[in-house]
Every structure is written in structure tokens, then in C-alpha cells.
N, C-alpha and C positions, 0 to 999 in steps of 0.2 A: 504494500500500499504506500502511495507517495506521502511524503511528509506534509503535514498540515500545520498552519500557523494561525493563531488568533490573538486579537487584541482585546483586553478587558479594561473598562474604565468605571470608576465610581460615578455616581449620579450627583456630583458636587460641582460640575463645571457649568458655565453659562450655556444654555441649550444650543445656541448657534455653533458653538465650538465642536460639537459632536459631528456635525455634517462635514466640516473641514477635516477633522481627524479621520473620519471614515473614508472620505475620498482619498486622503493621503495613504491610508492603510490599503485600500483597494489598489492604488497605483503601485505600492511596494510589493504586492503579491500576497497579502493576508487573505485567509479564507473565511474568517469569522470575525464579527465585531460584537462584543458583549457590553452591556451597560447594566450596572447594579440598580437596585430599587430600595436602598436603605431608607428607613423612616425619616421623615422630616427634611429630606433633600428633594431634588427634582424627580418627577415621575418618569420612569423609563419608557413607558409605552408611547407617549407623545414624541419623545426623543427618537425612539427607534422607528416610528412611523415616518418622521421627517427624514431620517437617514435612509430608509428603504426607498423613499421617493427620489432621493438625490444620488443613489448609487445604482450600479447595474449588475454586479456579479457577487459581491461579498454577502455572506449570510449574516443576519442580525439576530441577537439573542438576549433574552432577559436573564441577567445573572445576579440575583435570582428573585423569583416570586415565592411567597410562602402561603400555605393554606389557612393560616390563622388570620391574616389581614386581607387576603383575597380569596374568595370562595372558589373551590375547584371547578364549579360549573362556569364561573366567570373566566377562569383560566382557559377552559376549552373555547369559550366565545372569543377571547383575545387571540388564541392561537389560530383559529380558523380565519378570523378577520384579518390578522396580520399576514397570513399566507395569501389571502386574496390581494392585499395591497402590494406585497413584495414579490409576487410571482413565485411563491413557494420557497422563499429564502429565509423564513422565520424559524428560530430554534427556541423551544420553551424550556428555560432553565428554572428548576424548582429546588427548593430545600426547605427544611423545617424552620429556618431563620435562626437568629441569635436570641436566646432567652433574655439576655440583659436588655436588648433593645425592645423586645415585646413588653417587658416590664414597664417601660415608659408610658405605655398606653393601657396598662392594666390587663394585659392578655397573658394567660398562663399557657405555657408551651407544653400541653399535655400529650402524652403518648406520641412523641415525634416519629418513632419508627413506624408505628401502625398508621399514623396520619399520612406519611409519605407513601407507604405501600398502597393504601386505599386511594389516595389522590392520583397516583400514576395510573392505577388500574381504571379508575373512573374516567379520567380525562382521556386516556387512550381509547376507551370504549365509545365515549361521546364522539371523538374525532373519526371513529370508524362508521359513524352514522347510525349507531345502535341506541336502543333505550338502555338506561342504566338504573337498574333496581339494586340498591345497596342496603344491606342490613348489617353494617359493620359496627366497629367500636368508635369510629370517628365520623363516618358518613352514613347517614340513613336517608335514602332517597326512595321515592315511590316510582311507579312505572311511567309517570309523566316527565321524568328526567331524560330529555333528549333534545338535541339541537333542532330547531325549526327551519334550518337551512342545510344545504349539502356542503360539508367541509371540503375544501379543495384536495386535501390529503390527510394522512395521519401525521401530524407535525412531530418531528423528532423531539423526544423529551430527555433532557439532561438533568442529572441529579447532583446538586452540590453536597459534598459529603466530607466530614472530617473524622468521625468516630468509626471504630471497627465495624459495628453492625450496619451503619448507614453506608459505608464503603462496600460492604458485602451485598447490601440491597441494590446498590447501583449496578454491580456486576451481574446480579440476577435479573433485574427488571428494566433498567433504563436503556435508552439508546446511546447515551453518553454519560460520562462522569466528569465532574469538575472538582477534583480534590485540591485543596490548598496545600501546596508543597512548600512549607516554611520550615527550613530552608529547602532549596531544590533537592538536596540529598534525601529529604524526607520521602521521596518517591520509593526508596527501597524499603521503607517501613509501611507504606500505604499499599503497594502493589499486591502483597500476599492476601490482604483482606478483600480486595476487588476480585482476585483470582478465586477465592472461596465462593463468592457469589456466582462467578462464571461457571463453576461446576454444576450449578443448579439452573442454569439459564435455558429458557425455552429456545429450541433450535430454530423456531420460526422468526425470532427477533433478528434484527440486523446486527452485524458485528459491532461490539461496543467501541465507541470513540472515547479513548482515554486521553483527556486533555491534561497535560502536565502543567498545572497552573502555578506559576511562580510570580513573585514580585521583583521588579527591576526598577532601578533609578539610574538612567544613563545620561551622561553629559560630559563635555570636555571640562566642565567646572565640577570637579569631584566634591569639593566642599558643599556646593549647592545641591548636588545629587544626594549627598549624605543627609542634609537637612530635610529634604523633601521626604525621604524614606522615614526618617525619625518622626516627622509630622504624622505620617500615615499610621505608623506603629502606635503612636500616642493615642490615636482615635480608636483603633480596632484591637489593640493588644489584649485588653481585658476580656474580649469575647471569642478568643480562639479555643481550640479543643485541647484536651489533655495530652493527646499524642504529640501535638506540636510543642507544647510546653516541655514535654519530656525530651524531645529531640533537641530543643534549644538549650536545655539545662537551666530553665527558669521556672518559677512558680507563678501561678495566676495572681497570687497575693502581691507579688512584686509590681504588678501593673496597677494596683489600687491607688497608690499615691499619684500616679500619672493620670488616671481617670478622674480623681478628685481635682487635680489642678486644671484639667481641661474642661470637664463638664460642670463642676460646681464653682470653682474659683474663676473659671473662664480666663485662665492665664496660659495661653498657648506656648509662649516662650519657656515658661517654667516646665510645662509638660514635656516639651521637646528636649530640654536639658536633662530631664530624668531618664531618658531612653539611653541605655548603655550599650556597649559593643556586643554583648551577648544577645540582646534583643535585636540589634541591627543585622545579626546573622539570618534573620527571617528572609532577607532578600539579597540581591546583588547590586552593588554600587560600583560605578566606573564606566568603562567603555565597552565596545563590542568584544575585544579580546578577553576582558574579564568575564564576560557572560559566556562566551564560547567555552572557556576553560571549565566552567561549572556545568555546562550542558553536555559536554562530550560524553561523560559517563552514562547519562540518561539515555542518550541516543544509542550508545553502544549496547545498552541493556534492552533496547527494543522500543523505546518511546518514539511514536510517529506523529505526535501532535504536541507542539510546544505553544503554550498559551501565556502571554506576557501581560501582567497586570499592574495596577497602580502601586506606586506613584508614577512610574515610567521616567520622570525626570522633571527638572525645573522648567523646561520648555518641552511640552508634549509633542509638538511637531518635530523638533530636533530628535527626540527620542524615537519617533516613528521612522524617521530617516535612518537612524543608527540601527534600529531593529531590522530594517531592510537589508543591511549587511549580514545579519544573522540568517535571514531567510536565504539569501544567495549562497551563504557558506554551506548550509545544510542541504540545500537542493542541488 
């Protein structure tokens, strides 16, 4: 299978910038363009709609939607409609979401593994044009649950996963998996759990697209690149999974003072200053050569989809151009 490459962005940029970055990514040879949907930032569906209308080849994806704030029935509606708009270039990225963020709006993240299994099954069945009667632990639908229009296709469903059971579920049931490899070498700890799920995979499903999702901050200005990565770690560090903390050699509690500085005291500079070098190992800082060195072992191990995510760098457009060198190197 040829190498695939994707670009992942947080939903924290001015909306017009996504079109420019998507067009640049398409020109550099990227295959996929993902935008997150974190609470209280910009909504990714309007962003991806605009991107789809202004690009020709690149696939666009939600990274990610969760079934606690967006109902699975509406997920299927979004997927089918976005495929109509994009000419079947839409990818539906789902996950259970971050419990810490759901707490902000008083939502309890109950039964996440069951919720994702039932959500994937229900959404896929709706997109097959069938009625979905569910009497599950998370979803309870009657026979009137079906789309009132014909979906263009069964949209590929990608599962964002960090824990062992969710990684295994992705291998078993999803069309693709979006594991956060913090640091990139975390791939070797994640892959066995995905493989466990693949052993129980229905042979009628398409081959799993394993996107090796890493964080990069690329720039000729190394200090600037380091600062941008530290800024992102300060925002998300408290919401990562236990496997990632173990790989980095840090404890979740070490991120609490950073969360306090950023979210309560609203002192971003203090939060950034508290991010230490162990935490910065989450991603790769530097130039293309630094990144290639970290990626070579993954590609040698069989990784065929490299996915580059935020912060990317102090100048995202420069970062996309530098990542174009990575694409040309591995292709």
C-alpha cells in the first residue's frame, strides 16, 4: 500500500486560515486534512465544509466528534451530508472525548467503550440505508431510527483511541484508527493493542488505516518551535491517557499546576514555563531532518500512514512546506 500522509489541526485558528492551509497541504501531496472539535473553540463542521468546497482531491475529516455532545444519529446526518458536499471525500473521526473537558459542561463520560462500540455500529448501519433498532446500554432506538434520504456511501469511520481497550476496539470495528503517539516511539506500545482487535475483525470490513498521529513543531526558528509545542502541551497535557504518561515518564498530577495556571489563573506564560523537557518529548521540535530521524523506525516497522498534528510550528504555512519535504522523502 502506498504511503499516506495527513495534516491535523486544532479548531483554534481563524476559520479562513483552514482553507489556505488545506490548499497548501493538497499542493504538497497530503491525502487527508483533519480538524478537531474541542469544546468552546470553533466548530469543525462549517470549517470542513468550506475546505471541501475550496479543494479538489484531499479528504477532510472530523478529529474528533464524541457521542456525548453530538448524538450518533446526528453524526450519521453530518457524514452523509458532508459526503454529498465533498464528493465522497469526508472521513468521520469519532472518540469518547476527554472526560476533563466534558466536565466543563456537566456531562459524565459514562461507559466510553460501550458508547463507542454502539455508536460505530449504529452510525455505520444508518449510512448503509438501514433502520437501526438498538436496545443497548448506551443507545436505545426504536424502528423509526433511519435516514430519510439515501446516503451517498458508507462514510469511513475512524476511531480516536489512547487506552488499550479502545485501541483494540479500533482494530476490531473501525475503518481507521487515530492513536496519539506521544512521543512517536509510542507506536511500539500502541500497535500490539490494535493488533489484538484485528484478530477479531470482520473480514468484510476494509483494511484498517492506521494513522500514526504525532505532534510536530517545525521551523528554522528552533526556539519559536519549542515555545509553540510547550503552549500546546500546557493546554492538553492534563487530558492524555495513562499509556502516554507512562511512556513519557511523567505523572498526570504533574500537569495540574500547568492546568491551574492556564485555565484558572489565565497566565499562559506561567503555564508554558512549567512545561519541562520530559513533557516536550511528546512531540518533535526542529526541522525536516530531526523529524525524519524519528520517523524512520516507524516506517521500517511497517507504518504506511504518517499523520502530523498541532502545533506544527510558529508559522503553519512554513510548517506545511517543510512537511512537504517529509512526503517527498518517504514517497
